[in-house]
NUMIBA-921552 format. One line per field, with one value per residue: residue number from 1; residue in one letter; chain; x, y, z of N, C-alpha, C, O in turn. Coordinates in Angstrom, 3 decimals, padded with zeros to 6 digits. Layout:
N
nr = [NUM | ...] $
rest = [A | ...] $
kette = [A | ...] $
n_px = [X | ...] $
n_py = [Y | ...] $
n_pz = [Z | ...] $
ca_px = [X | ...] $
ca_py = [Y | ...] $
ca_pz = [Z | ...] $
c_px = [X | ...] $
c_py = [Y | ...] $
c_pz = [Z | ...] $
o_px = [X | ...] $
o_py = [Y | ...] $
o_pz = [Z | ...] $
***
This chain:
140
nr = [1 | 2 | 3 | 4 | 5 | 6 | 7 | 8 | 9 | 10 | 11 | 12 | 13 | 14 | 15 | 16 | 17 | 18 | 19 | 20 | 21 | 22 | 23 | 24 | 25 | 26 | 27 | 28 | 29 | 30 | 31 | 32 | 33 | 34 | 35 | 36 | 37 | 38 | 39 | 40 | 41 | 42 | 43 | 44 | 45 | 46 | 47 | 48 | 49 | 50 | 51 | 52 | 53 | 54 | 55 | 56 | 57 | 58 | 59 | 60 | 61 | 62 | 63 | 64 | 65 | 66 | 67 | 68 | 69 | 70 | 71 | 72 | 73 | 74 | 75 | 76 | 77 | 78 | 79 | 80 | 81 | 82 | 83 | 84 | 85 | 86 | 87 | 88 | 89 | 90 | 91 | 92 | 93 | 94 | 95 | 96 | 97 | 98 | 99 | 100 | 101 | 102 | 103 | 104 | 105 | 106 | 107 | 108 | 109 | 110 | 111 | 112 | 113 | 114 | 115 | 116 | 117 | 118 | 119 | 120 | 121 | 122 | 123 | 124 | 125 | 126 | 127 | 128 | 129 | 130 | 131 | 132 | 133 | 134 | 135 | 136 | 137 | 138 | 139 | 140] $
rest = [M | L | R | I | D | R | S | I | H | D | K | I | V | A | H | A | R | R | D | H | P | D | E | A | C | G | V | V | A | G | P | E | G | S | D | R | P | E | R | F | I | E | M | I | N | A | E | R | S | P | T | F | Y | R | F | D | S | K | E | Q | L | K | V | W | R | E | M | D | D | R | D | E | E | P | V | V | I | Y | H | S | H | T | A | T | E | A | Y | P | S | R | T | D | I | S | Y | A | S | E | P | N | S | H | Y | V | L | V | S | T | R | D | P | E | T | V | E | F | R | S | Y | R | I | V | D | G | E | V | T | E | E | P | V | H | I | D | E | T | H | H | A | G] $
kette = [A | A | A | A | A | A | A | A | A | A | A | A | A | A | A | A | A | A | A | A | A | A | A | A | A | A | A | A | A | A | A | A | A | A | A | A | A | A | A | A | A | A | A | A | A | A | A | A | A | A | A | A | A | A | A | A | A | A | A | A | A | A | A | A | A | A | A | A | A | A | A | A | A | A | A | A | A | A | A | A | A | A | A | A | A | A | A | A | A | A | A | A | A | A | A | A | A | A | A | A | A | A | A | A | A | A | A | A | A | A | A | A | A | A | A | A | A | A | A | A | A | A | A | A | A | A | A | A | A | A | A | A | A | A | A | A | A | A | A | A] $
n_px = [005.527 | 003.021 | -000.380 | -003.194 | -006.497 | -008.073 | -009.958 | -009.134 | -006.523 | -007.189 | -008.542 | -006.466 | -004.784 | -006.577 | -006.959 | -004.350 | -004.091 | -006.150 | -005.334 | -003.040 | -001.390 | -000.273 | 001.140 | -000.530 | -001.897 | -002.382 | -003.880 | -004.291 | -006.175 | -006.124 | -007.076 | -005.471 | -002.324 | -002.866 | -002.035 | -003.678 | -004.836 | -007.684 | -009.493 | -009.852 | -008.461 | -008.527 | -006.371 | -005.482 | -003.014 | -001.100 | 000.850 | 000.254 | 001.742 | 003.757 | 006.035 | 006.360 | 004.937 | 002.815 | 001.024 | -001.841 | -001.651 | -003.758 | -005.734 | -004.333 | -004.018 | -006.717 | -007.398 | -005.573 | -006.421 | -008.986 | -008.358 | -007.147 | -009.389 | -010.870 | -009.377 | -007.407 | -004.620 | -002.193 | -001.883 | -001.111 | 000.660 | 000.340 | 001.543 | 001.924 | 004.208 | 004.852 | 006.461 | 008.563 | 010.017 | 008.280 | 009.640 | 010.972 | 011.896 | 014.730 | 013.605 | 011.096 | 011.996 | 013.156 | 010.923 | 009.500 | 007.886 | 006.549 | 007.259 | 005.974 | 004.331 | 003.342 | 004.827 | 003.489 | 004.027 | 002.912 | 003.462 | 002.619 | 003.640 | 003.390 | 000.515 | -000.569 | 000.415 | 000.414 | 002.238 | 002.911 | 004.194 | 005.579 | 007.072 | 009.108 | 010.141 | 012.512 | 014.275 | 015.632 | 016.349 | 015.490 | 013.388 | 012.231 | 009.156 | 007.221 | 004.029 | 000.846 | -002.104 | -005.326 | -007.911 | -010.394 | -011.614 | -013.507 | -012.960 | -014.246] $
n_py = [-009.759 | -007.326 | -007.718 | -005.827 | -004.649 | -002.074 | -000.558 | -000.786 | 000.219 | 002.864 | 003.651 | 003.632 | 005.652 | 007.816 | 007.999 | 008.686 | 011.198 | 012.598 | 012.680 | 014.180 | 017.136 | 015.217 | 011.920 | 009.090 | 005.863 | 002.274 | -000.998 | -003.744 | -006.452 | -010.003 | -013.374 | -015.895 | -016.943 | -016.424 | -014.142 | -012.196 | -009.043 | -007.893 | -006.738 | -003.550 | -001.551 | 001.282 | 003.070 | 004.834 | 007.326 | 007.389 | 009.181 | 011.507 | 013.020 | 014.728 | 013.443 | 010.898 | 007.733 | 005.768 | 002.980 | 003.158 | 001.574 | 000.196 | 000.136 | -001.304 | -003.799 | -004.587 | -004.713 | -006.676 | -008.871 | -009.148 | -009.851 | -012.346 | -013.741 | -013.913 | -015.513 | -014.169 | -012.236 | -009.533 | -008.460 | -006.236 | -003.513 | -000.195 | 003.184 | 006.778 | 009.122 | 012.486 | 014.522 | 013.436 | 010.940 | 007.848 | 005.741 | 003.427 | 004.715 | 004.771 | 004.404 | 003.290 | 000.855 | -000.291 | -000.753 | -002.631 | -005.509 | -007.662 | -010.107 | -011.341 | -009.487 | -006.965 | -003.902 | -000.911 | 002.264 | 005.586 | 008.599 | 011.884 | 014.247 | 015.600 | 016.918 | 016.361 | 013.995 | 010.466 | 008.549 | 005.440 | 002.774 | -000.503 | -002.707 | -005.394 | -006.107 | -007.602 | -008.704 | -006.232 | -005.817 | -004.211 | -004.647 | -003.573 | -004.153 | -005.062 | -003.496 | -004.552 | -003.356 | -004.363 | -003.969 | -005.088 | -006.891 | -006.368 | -005.706 | -005.835] $
n_pz = [-010.089 | -009.638 | -009.850 | -010.217 | -009.753 | -011.667 | -010.211 | -007.517 | -007.664 | -008.348 | -006.027 | -004.136 | -005.163 | -005.017 | -002.224 | -001.447 | -002.671 | -001.398 | 001.303 | 001.113 | 002.239 | 003.964 | 004.483 | 003.190 | 004.088 | 004.001 | 003.472 | 001.172 | 001.290 | 000.666 | -000.321 | 001.636 | 000.505 | -002.169 | -003.580 | -004.655 | -004.662 | -003.109 | -001.190 | -000.278 | 002.236 | 003.847 | 005.949 | 008.993 | 009.198 | 011.842 | 012.511 | 011.169 | 009.258 | 006.800 | 006.002 | 007.027 | 007.879 | 009.977 | 010.964 | 013.025 | 016.109 | 017.441 | 015.447 | 013.497 | 014.763 | 014.927 | 012.160 | 011.223 | 012.771 | 011.755 | 009.113 | 009.645 | 010.639 | 008.326 | 006.720 | 005.253 | 003.954 | 004.128 | 001.054 | -000.386 | 000.873 | 001.302 | 000.884 | 000.736 | -000.750 | -000.323 | -001.318 | -002.610 | -004.855 | -005.704 | -004.038 | -001.720 | 001.444 | 003.752 | 006.283 | 005.587 | 004.565 | 006.830 | 008.385 | 006.991 | 007.292 | 006.259 | 004.348 | 002.177 | 001.065 | -001.326 | -001.594 | -002.094 | -003.411 | -003.750 | -005.294 | -004.513 | -005.308 | -007.721 | -008.924 | -011.398 | -012.350 | -012.079 | -010.032 | -009.431 | -007.903 | -007.301 | -004.909 | -003.691 | -000.476 | 001.289 | 004.002 | 004.127 | 001.513 | -001.456 | -004.179 | -007.182 | -008.877 | -011.792 | -012.473 | -013.178 | -014.332 | -014.114 | -016.254 | -016.652 | -014.743 | -011.791 | -008.515 | -005.129] $
ca_px = [004.658 | 001.776 | -001.585 | -004.146 | -007.647 | -008.129 | -010.754 | -008.319 | -005.470 | -007.767 | -008.844 | -005.188 | -004.369 | -007.512 | -006.641 | -003.084 | -004.349 | -007.038 | -004.589 | -001.959 | 000.063 | 000.215 | 001.223 | -001.660 | -001.446 | -003.423 | -003.561 | -005.280 | -006.159 | -006.517 | -007.083 | -004.146 | -001.619 | -003.359 | -001.381 | -004.702 | -005.343 | -009.127 | -010.281 | -009.171 | -008.641 | -007.872 | -006.001 | -005.119 | -001.605 | -001.054 | 001.812 | -000.288 | 002.986 | 004.054 | 007.293 | 006.449 | 003.647 | 002.786 | -000.326 | -002.286 | -001.456 | -005.066 | -006.371 | -003.595 | -004.383 | -008.091 | -007.383 | -004.866 | -007.310 | -010.064 | -007.795 | -007.011 | -010.736 | -011.381 | -008.345 | -006.769 | -003.319 | -001.957 | -001.238 | -000.491 | 000.771 | 000.646 | 001.575 | 002.290 | 005.262 | 004.228 | 007.399 | 009.662 | 009.584 | 007.664 | 010.683 | 011.021 | 012.943 | 015.407 | 012.621 | 010.136 | 012.667 | 013.358 | 009.622 | 008.882 | 007.935 | 005.710 | 008.051 | 005.137 | 003.508 | 003.798 | 004.858 | 003.146 | 004.208 | 002.317 | 003.960 | 001.637 | 004.389 | 002.885 | -000.922 | -000.948 | 001.035 | 000.257 | 003.463 | 002.434 | 005.235 | 005.485 | 008.365 | 009.240 | 011.182 | 012.811 | 015.558 | 016.287 | 016.610 | 014.369 | 013.335 | 011.042 | 008.495 | 006.239 | 002.637 | -000.137 | -003.425 | -006.369 | -009.001 | -011.649 | -012.217 | -013.748 | -013.016 | -015.102] $
ca_py = [-008.754 | -007.032 | -007.579 | -005.107 | -004.137 | -000.624 | 000.070 | -000.708 | 001.185 | 004.210 | 003.959 | 003.935 | 006.975 | 008.812 | 008.154 | 009.420 | 012.609 | 013.185 | 012.930 | 015.135 | 016.950 | 014.137 | 010.614 | 008.180 | 004.479 | 001.268 | -002.332 | -004.440 | -007.850 | -011.010 | -014.729 | -016.406 | -017.709 | -016.201 | -012.989 | -011.399 | -007.963 | -007.822 | -005.925 | -002.285 | -001.113 | 002.561 | 003.167 | 006.159 | 007.572 | 007.842 | 010.283 | 012.699 | 013.682 | 014.730 | 012.739 | 009.615 | 007.120 | 004.641 | 002.520 | 003.228 | 000.199 | -000.441 | -000.124 | -002.375 | -005.048 | -004.894 | -005.090 | -007.962 | -009.913 | -009.316 | -010.639 | -013.722 | -014.323 | -014.102 | -016.264 | -013.232 | -011.697 | -008.241 | -008.670 | -004.945 | -002.494 | 001.005 | 004.528 | 007.800 | 010.101 | 013.733 | 015.456 | 012.685 | 009.882 | 006.663 | 004.753 | 003.264 | 005.388 | 003.883 | 004.088 | 002.338 | -000.447 | -000.851 | -001.168 | -003.636 | -006.761 | -008.673 | -010.458 | -011.787 | -008.371 | -005.982 | -002.569 | 000.052 | 003.677 | 006.558 | 009.946 | 012.944 | 015.497 | 016.264 | 016.633 | 015.980 | 012.718 | 009.355 | 007.772 | 004.278 | 001.759 | -001.609 | -003.291 | -006.453 | -005.749 | -008.797 | -008.594 | -004.969 | -005.742 | -003.641 | -005.032 | -003.044 | -005.142 | -004.474 | -003.408 | -004.759 | -002.898 | -005.118 | -003.061 | -005.769 | -007.458 | -005.350 | -006.237 | -005.060] $
ca_pz = [-010.672 | -008.946 | -010.672 | -009.389 | -010.488 | -011.857 | -009.141 | -006.298 | -008.005 | -008.284 | -004.611 | -003.482 | -005.638 | -004.468 | -000.798 | -001.364 | -003.030 | -000.379 | 002.549 | 000.841 | 002.221 | 004.823 | 003.851 | 003.354 | 004.204 | 004.105 | 002.961 | 000.352 | 001.724 | -000.312 | 000.238 | 001.990 | -000.501 | -003.534 | -004.197 | -005.338 | -003.818 | -003.361 | -000.256 | 000.015 | 003.622 | 004.105 | 007.363 | 009.493 | 009.479 | 013.242 | 012.604 | 010.496 | 008.874 | 005.367 | 005.711 | 007.723 | 008.197 | 010.911 | 011.253 | 014.413 | 016.596 | 017.713 | 014.155 | 012.834 | 015.426 | 014.501 | 010.743 | 011.077 | 013.325 | 010.781 | 008.010 | 010.136 | 010.711 | 006.963 | 005.988 | 004.329 | 004.330 | 003.479 | -000.241 | -000.681 | 001.922 | 000.522 | 001.472 | -000.234 | -000.502 | -000.731 | -001.948 | -003.220 | -005.762 | -005.109 | -003.766 | -000.259 | 002.226 | 004.717 | 007.331 | 005.000 | 004.450 | 008.174 | 008.934 | 006.121 | 008.065 | 005.607 | 003.162 | 001.059 | 000.595 | -002.304 | -000.980 | -003.127 | -003.095 | -004.660 | -005.034 | -004.786 | -005.484 | -008.916 | -008.995 | -012.760 | -012.705 | -011.145 | -009.878 | -008.675 | -008.078 | -006.358 | -004.516 | -002.694 | 000.490 | 002.083 | 004.711 | 003.796 | 000.069 | -002.199 | -005.578 | -007.861 | -009.718 | -012.696 | -012.030 | -014.242 | -013.900 | -014.806 | -016.592 | -016.900 | -013.529 | -010.770 | -007.150 | -004.227] $
c_px = [003.415 | 000.671 | -002.646 | -005.283 | -007.605 | -008.872 | -009.943 | -007.162 | -006.004 | -008.115 | -007.566 | -004.731 | -005.270 | -007.237 | -005.369 | -003.297 | -005.185 | -006.285 | -003.424 | -002.302 | 000.591 | 000.293 | -000.032 | -001.106 | -002.633 | -002.938 | -004.643 | -005.130 | -006.573 | -006.482 | -005.665 | -003.571 | -001.995 | -002.616 | -002.371 | -005.202 | -006.821 | -009.864 | -009.461 | -009.498 | -007.826 | -007.579 | -005.588 | -003.610 | -001.537 | -000.105 | 001.254 | 000.838 | 003.157 | 005.301 | 007.386 | 005.057 | 003.851 | 001.333 | -000.627 | -002.288 | -002.778 | -005.775 | -005.669 | -003.951 | -005.773 | -008.105 | -006.704 | -005.703 | -008.440 | -009.568 | -007.647 | -008.364 | -011.292 | -010.421 | -007.723 | -005.380 | -003.145 | -001.175 | -000.495 | -000.465 | 001.188 | 000.796 | 002.040 | 003.518 | 004.754 | 005.164 | 008.536 | 009.106 | 008.995 | 008.711 | 010.828 | 012.194 | 013.630 | 014.439 | 011.605 | 010.738 | 012.815 | 012.055 | 008.942 | 009.003 | 007.075 | 006.396 | 007.221 | 004.304 | 004.188 | 003.738 | 004.660 | 003.379 | 003.586 | 002.913 | 002.892 | 002.333 | 003.916 | 001.404 | -001.384 | -000.483 | 000.739 | 001.550 | 003.143 | 003.416 | 005.121 | 006.854 | 008.133 | 010.370 | 011.366 | 014.206 | 016.344 | 016.621 | 015.355 | 014.476 | 012.074 | 010.480 | 007.511 | 004.851 | 001.753 | -001.494 | -004.470 | -007.568 | -010.354 | -012.343 | -012.382 | -013.904 | -013.851 | -014.340] $
c_py = [-008.579 | -006.889 | -006.954 | -004.563 | -002.619 | 000.048 | 000.216 | 000.265 | 002.602 | 004.615 | 004.330 | 005.347 | 008.056 | 009.057 | 008.982 | 010.908 | 013.305 | 013.535 | 013.901 | 016.471 | 015.905 | 012.846 | 009.810 | 006.763 | 003.540 | -000.062 | -002.776 | -005.913 | -008.758 | -012.371 | -015.223 | -017.234 | -017.403 | -015.117 | -012.144 | -010.303 | -007.708 | -006.833 | -004.725 | -001.846 | 000.156 | 002.646 | 004.587 | 006.235 | 008.181 | 009.021 | 011.597 | 013.609 | 013.674 | 013.923 | 011.345 | 009.051 | 006.001 | 004.269 | 002.759 | 001.797 | -000.505 | -000.792 | -001.277 | -003.731 | -005.511 | -005.411 | -006.445 | -009.109 | -010.214 | -010.139 | -012.105 | -014.428 | -014.670 | -014.922 | -015.410 | -012.878 | -010.351 | -008.437 | -007.405 | -004.116 | -001.232 | 002.230 | 005.512 | 008.567 | 011.412 | 014.673 | 014.758 | 011.599 | 008.704 | 005.561 | 004.640 | 003.996 | 004.364 | 003.461 | 003.077 | 000.935 | -001.089 | -001.347 | -002.259 | -005.014 | -007.875 | -009.091 | -010.914 | -010.662 | -007.594 | -004.633 | -001.540 | 001.456 | 004.522 | 007.904 | 010.952 | 014.283 | 016.274 | 015.921 | 016.164 | 014.571 | 011.674 | 008.553 | 006.647 | 003.157 | 000.704 | -002.256 | -004.523 | -006.001 | -006.940 | -008.636 | -007.346 | -004.796 | -005.276 | -004.059 | -004.452 | -004.128 | -004.443 | -004.466 | -003.586 | -004.343 | -003.584 | -004.219 | -003.744 | -006.271 | -006.383 | -005.984 | -005.321 | -004.155] $
c_pz = [-009.795 | -009.982 | -009.771 | -010.259 | -010.551 | -010.695 | -007.849 | -006.508 | -007.812 | -006.852 | -003.855 | -003.875 | -005.042 | -002.990 | -000.643 | -001.657 | -001.954 | 000.899 | 002.365 | 001.503 | 003.210 | 004.019 | 004.175 | 003.485 | 004.318 | 003.569 | 001.990 | 000.695 | 000.571 | 000.340 | 000.502 | 000.852 | -001.938 | -004.297 | -005.005 | -004.404 | -004.124 | -002.474 | 000.209 | 001.439 | 003.837 | 005.601 | 007.710 | 009.664 | 010.879 | 013.416 | 012.060 | 010.036 | 007.362 | 005.010 | 006.325 | 007.910 | 009.201 | 011.106 | 012.725 | 014.960 | 016.885 | 016.411 | 013.442 | 013.441 | 014.981 | 013.061 | 010.554 | 011.655 | 012.361 | 009.591 | 008.430 | 010.132 | 009.332 | 006.097 | 004.886 | 004.839 | 003.645 | 002.178 | -000.646 | 000.591 | 001.193 | 001.405 | 000.409 | 000.227 | -001.088 | -001.484 | -002.675 | -004.129 | -004.994 | -004.988 | -002.255 | 000.386 | 003.136 | 005.823 | 006.813 | 004.971 | 005.832 | 008.795 | 008.121 | 006.764 | 007.457 | 004.298 | 001.960 | 000.457 | -000.520 | -001.595 | -002.091 | -002.593 | -004.190 | -004.300 | -005.425 | -005.012 | -006.701 | -009.078 | -010.371 | -013.143 | -011.640 | -011.157 | -008.901 | -008.937 | -006.984 | -006.149 | -003.659 | -001.782 | 001.419 | 002.675 | 004.287 | 002.329 | -000.647 | -003.659 | -006.187 | -008.762 | -010.652 | -012.062 | -013.252 | -013.696 | -014.767 | -015.002 | -016.643 | -015.648 | -012.482 | -009.407 | -006.280 | -003.322] $
o_px = [002.845 | 000.758 | -002.959 | -005.050 | -007.161 | -008.458 | -010.053 | -006.854 | -005.350 | -007.999 | -007.580 | -004.339 | -004.780 | -007.276 | -005.312 | -002.747 | -004.948 | -006.556 | -002.875 | -003.436 | 001.805 | -000.392 | -000.533 | 000.012 | -003.737 | -001.761 | -005.757 | -004.102 | -007.268 | -005.927 | -004.764 | -004.238 | -001.493 | -002.563 | -001.967 | -005.919 | -007.177 | -010.774 | -008.510 | -010.668 | -006.606 | -008.438 | -005.375 | -002.995 | -001.877 | -000.242 | 001.715 | 000.888 | 002.748 | 005.593 | 008.403 | 004.097 | 004.910 | 000.498 | 000.245 | -002.864 | -002.908 | -006.346 | -006.326 | -004.160 | -005.977 | -008.742 | -007.206 | -005.702 | -008.815 | -010.277 | -007.981 | -008.477 | -012.084 | -010.613 | -007.538 | -005.014 | -003.859 | 000.049 | 000.612 | -001.466 | 002.237 | 000.256 | 002.487 | 003.821 | 004.279 | 004.695 | 009.379 | 007.899 | 009.189 | 008.685 | 010.810 | 013.332 | 013.166 | 014.445 | 011.281 | 010.074 | 012.621 | 012.067 | 007.898 | 010.079 | 006.894 | 006.140 | 007.712 | 003.639 | 005.412 | 002.696 | 005.545 | 002.983 | 003.708 | 002.879 | 002.331 | 001.700 | 004.029 | 001.064 | -002.483 | -000.937 | 000.803 | 001.911 | 003.105 | 003.483 | 004.632 | 007.673 | 007.104 | 011.424 | 010.495 | 015.187 | 017.561 | 017.122 | 014.284 | 015.507 | 010.967 | 011.224 | 007.022 | 004.531 | 001.890 | -001.976 | -004.500 | -008.175 | -011.378 | -013.553 | -011.484 | -014.863 | -014.128 | -014.937] $
o_py = [-009.545 | -006.054 | -007.480 | -004.077 | -001.958 | 001.115 | 001.232 | 001.056 | 003.439 | 005.787 | 005.239 | 006.138 | 009.099 | 010.202 | 009.879 | 011.768 | 014.471 | 014.565 | 014.395 | 016.923 | 015.719 | 012.688 | 009.848 | 006.486 | 003.946 | -000.239 | -002.254 | -006.534 | -008.347 | -012.526 | -015.001 | -018.111 | -018.058 | -015.153 | -011.448 | -010.595 | -007.354 | -006.150 | -004.860 | -001.774 | 000.114 | 002.331 | 005.425 | 005.319 | 009.348 | 009.784 | 012.674 | 014.793 | 012.718 | 013.739 | 010.673 | 009.804 | 005.376 | 005.130 | 002.579 | 000.903 | -001.696 | -001.875 | -002.132 | -004.701 | -006.690 | -006.423 | -007.281 | -010.206 | -011.369 | -011.025 | -013.006 | -015.568 | -015.601 | -015.024 | -015.856 | -013.170 | -010.046 | -008.565 | -007.474 | -004.033 | -001.185 | 002.304 | 005.125 | 008.649 | 011.444 | 015.541 | 015.413 | 011.362 | 008.580 | 004.578 | 005.660 | 003.903 | 003.232 | 002.307 | 002.113 | -000.045 | -002.295 | -002.250 | -002.765 | -005.611 | -008.922 | -008.494 | -010.877 | -010.863 | -007.565 | -004.268 | -001.324 | 001.791 | 004.230 | 008.313 | 010.889 | 015.335 | 017.500 | 014.768 | 015.623 | 014.018 | 011.960 | 007.952 | 006.863 | 002.635 | 000.976 | -002.344 | -004.666 | -005.566 | -007.251 | -008.456 | -007.397 | -003.745 | -005.859 | -003.858 | -004.791 | -004.921 | -003.357 | -005.311 | -002.865 | -004.910 | -003.414 | -003.759 | -003.061 | -006.091 | -005.561 | -006.715 | -004.178 | -003.446] $
o_pz = [-009.288 | -010.882 | -008.702 | -011.366 | -009.612 | -010.240 | -007.162 | -005.616 | -007.189 | -006.496 | -003.025 | -003.018 | -004.608 | -002.540 | 000.198 | -000.969 | -001.640 | 001.517 | 003.349 | 001.347 | 003.291 | 003.008 | 005.299 | 003.051 | 004.681 | 003.254 | 001.990 | 000.426 | -000.359 | 001.428 | -000.307 | 000.303 | -002.851 | -005.527 | -005.937 | -003.447 | -005.248 | -002.945 | 000.979 | 001.815 | 003.989 | 006.424 | 006.834 | 010.209 | 011.072 | 014.372 | 012.437 | 010.371 | 006.702 | 003.829 | 006.155 | 008.080 | 009.264 | 011.382 | 013.576 | 014.341 | 016.599 | 016.278 | 012.848 | 012.714 | 014.692 | 012.769 | 009.802 | 011.097 | 012.163 | 009.113 | 007.661 | 009.681 | 009.187 | 004.886 | 003.753 | 005.977 | 002.689 | 002.198 | -001.181 | 001.304 | 000.551 | 002.509 | -000.671 | 001.418 | -002.223 | -002.219 | -003.289 | -004.176 | -003.785 | -005.728 | -001.564 | -000.073 | 003.271 | 006.252 | 007.507 | 005.309 | 005.982 | 009.631 | 008.533 | 006.780 | 008.080 | 003.252 | 000.832 | -000.559 | -000.642 | -001.051 | -002.919 | -001.477 | -005.379 | -003.139 | -006.519 | -004.920 | -006.719 | -009.341 | -010.498 | -014.145 | -010.445 | -012.169 | -007.690 | -010.049 | -005.887 | -007.064 | -002.998 | -002.248 | 002.230 | 001.954 | 004.111 | 001.929 | -000.479 | -004.300 | -005.768 | -009.338 | -010.341 | -011.227 | -014.240 | -012.716 | -015.985 | -014.035 | -016.674 | -015.505 | -012.297 | -009.161 | -006.644 | -002.511] $
***
């Protein structure tokens, strides 16, 4: 199960809506081994595409080094789908290289509906997991 603060959930959704019609992407870092998403990091979609995302390699290196320096790991890796449901594509599955991360997808196909889903992707196997949004604790 993914437990995520309302404030971080809302930042992910806002980023996805703001970058629409292109896919948005980013990570939420947390203390190593904790499974607590705490630090929201919006990233640039190097593809600037409505159907594909890729982290900019220089930005990704910087962010991953920063996480290492802070004893953090990518607890959540998120991106949006602009015209399809929030389910990992074959490409998303092939690029999933962090077996301990929660892969969050947000669909922006309907401006009135928030479609926010989380998956574990390990060795090409996709497993949807429940999402619990914590309304009380506020992360930074």
